[in-house]
FIZAZA-56795 format. One line per field, with one value per residue (C-alpha): residue number from 1; x, y, z. Coordinates in Angstrom, 2 decimals. Layout:
BEGIN
n	NUM/...
c1	X/...
c2	Y/...
c3	Z/...
% end
This chain:
BEGIN
n	1/2/3/4/5/6/7/8/9/10/11/12/13/14/15/16/17/18/19/20/21/22/23/24/25/26/27/28/29/30/31/32/33/34/35/36/37/38/39/40/41/42/43/44/45/46/47/48/49/50/51/52/53/54/55/56/57/58/59/60/61/62/63/64/65/66/67/68/69/70/71/72/73/74/75/76/77/78/79/80/81/82/83/84/85/86/87/88/89/90/91/92/93/94/95/96/97
c1	-32.93/-36.25/-36.69/-40.09/-40.34/-42.34/-43.91/-44.92/-41.60/-38.34/-38.28/-37.88/-36.66/-39.43/-36.92/-35.26/-38.62/-39.54/-36.12/-36.46/-39.99/-38.80/-35.94/-38.31/-40.65/-37.72/-36.51/-39.98/-40.34/-36.98/-37.66/-41.42/-44.18/-45.97/-49.11/-47.45/-49.07/-45.74/-45.14/-48.63/-47.85/-44.67/-46.55/-49.26/-46.91/-44.85/-47.97/-49.36/-46.08/-46.01/-49.61/-48.59/-45.79/-48.47/-47.73/-50.63/-50.85/-54.59/-54.09/-51.49/-53.68/-56.61/-54.41/-53.12/-56.66/-57.77/-54.78/-55.61/-59.20/-58.03/-55.40/-56.92/-60.63/-62.97/-63.80/-60.39/-59.14/-56.09/-58.34/-60.65/-57.78/-56.37/-59.71/-59.36/-55.87/-54.22/-50.56/-49.76/-47.55/-44.96/-41.25/-39.67/-36.21/-35.17/-31.47/-30.68/-32.88
c2	-26.80/-28.13/-28.99/-27.31/-23.60/-22.19/-19.41/-19.10/-17.62/-16.69/-12.90/-11.88/-15.30/-17.38/-19.52/-20.62/-21.52/-23.63/-25.31/-26.23/-27.55/-29.62/-31.07/-31.88/-33.75/-35.68/-36.69/-37.76/-39.91/-41.54/-42.24/-42.73/-44.05/-41.82/-42.19/-41.31/-38.22/-36.36/-37.03/-35.74/-32.65/-32.04/-32.48/-30.14/-27.36/-27.52/-27.38/-24.43/-22.54/-23.26/-22.00/-18.80/-18.43/-18.47/-21.99/-24.11/-26.86/-27.55/-31.22/-31.72/-30.02/-32.23/-35.33/-34.35/-33.69/-37.14/-38.75/-36.99/-38.25/-41.81/-41.87/-39.68/-39.83/-37.47/-35.41/-35.46/-31.97/-32.37/-33.21/-30.32/-27.83/-29.12/-28.34/-24.80/-24.71/-24.04/-24.76/-27.60/-27.00/-29.47/-29.68/-32.45/-33.48/-35.97/-35.22/-38.35/-40.68
c3	-89.57/-90.80/-94.45/-94.46/-95.00/-92.08/-94.12/-97.72/-98.81/-97.22/-97.08/-100.69/-101.82/-103.37/-105.26/-102.01/-100.46/-103.49/-103.46/-99.81/-100.24/-103.21/-101.16/-98.31/-100.64/-102.13/-98.66/-97.60/-100.71/-100.03/-96.35/-96.21/-98.45/-100.96/-98.85/-95.54/-93.97/-93.86/-97.56/-98.29/-96.22/-98.19/-101.50/-100.31/-99.23/-102.40/-104.57/-102.60/-102.90/-106.62/-106.88/-105.05/-107.61/-110.34/-111.58/-112.83/-110.22/-110.28/-111.18/-108.43/-105.82/-106.80/-106.60/-103.15/-101.96/-103.15/-101.45/-98.17/-98.38/-99.08/-96.33/-93.63/-94.38/-96.16/-93.06/-91.34/-90.38/-92.66/-95.63/-94.87/-94.55/-97.84/-99.47/-98.16/-99.69/-96.35/-95.91/-93.52/-90.54/-89.29/-88.72/-90.75/-89.67/-92.30/-92.50/-90.47/-92.50
% end
């Protein structure tokens, strides 16, 4: 199964969604660079889930947005969707890495 949570929260289980997003980010950081687009995606989704759980993640969201602009370009669709605070969508299969 993918490390990314396909929707904001598992039905009725926000803690599980946050745990899975945290694990996905950890795996990305172990297998890829911090600037790799999939690592940025994992950072983004975790921060957005934390925001939805009423955590203060403004600094993290700003940092992820800057990283997207640096890596992908200021007008890249991924950067623009990050500015709109939209969750990224990808399946990350890192169990074999």
